[in-house]
C-alpha positions in Angstrom: -29.2 2.7 -5.0 -27.3 0.4 -2.7 -23.8 1.4 -1.8 -21.2 -1.1 -0.6 -19.5 0.1 2.5 -15.7 0.1 2.0 -13.8 0.1 5.3 -10.8 1.9 3.9 -10.5 4.6 1.3 -7.8 3.8 -1.3 -5.4 6.4 0.0 -5.8 5.0 3.6 -5.0 1.5 2.3 -1.9 2.7 0.4 -0.8 4.6 3.5 -1.2 1.5 5.7 0.7 -0.7 3.2 3.4 1.9 2.9 3.8 2.1 6.7 4.1 -1.7 6.9 6.7 -1.8 4.1 8.7 1.0 5.9 8.6 -1.0 9.2 9.7 -4.2 7.4 12.6 -2.3 5.7 13.6 -0.8 9.0 13.7 -4.2 10.8 15.6 -5.7 7.9 18.2 -2.9 8.0 18.6 -3.3 11.8 19.0 -7.1 11.4 21.7 -6.6 8.8 23.5 -4.0 10.9 23.5 -6.3 14.0 24.7 -9.2 11.9 27.5 -7.1 10.5 28.5 -6.1 14.1 28.5 -9.7 15.2 30.7 -10.8 12.2 33.2 -8.0 12.9 33.2 -8.9 16.6 34.0 -12.5 15.6 36.7 -11.4 13.2 38.4 -9.0 15.7 38.2 -11.7 18.4 40.1 -14.2 16.2 43.0 -11.7 15.5 
């Protein structure tokens, strides 16, 4: 029998995808927070 070599097991692939999604969510959260700080800084400066 010939076996096809699979570079990743399914749980490894799921783990890698989950890590990428978590990193993307973290970066999006940080970007939103910094944007909010910039908006508040602008609002406070105009008062």
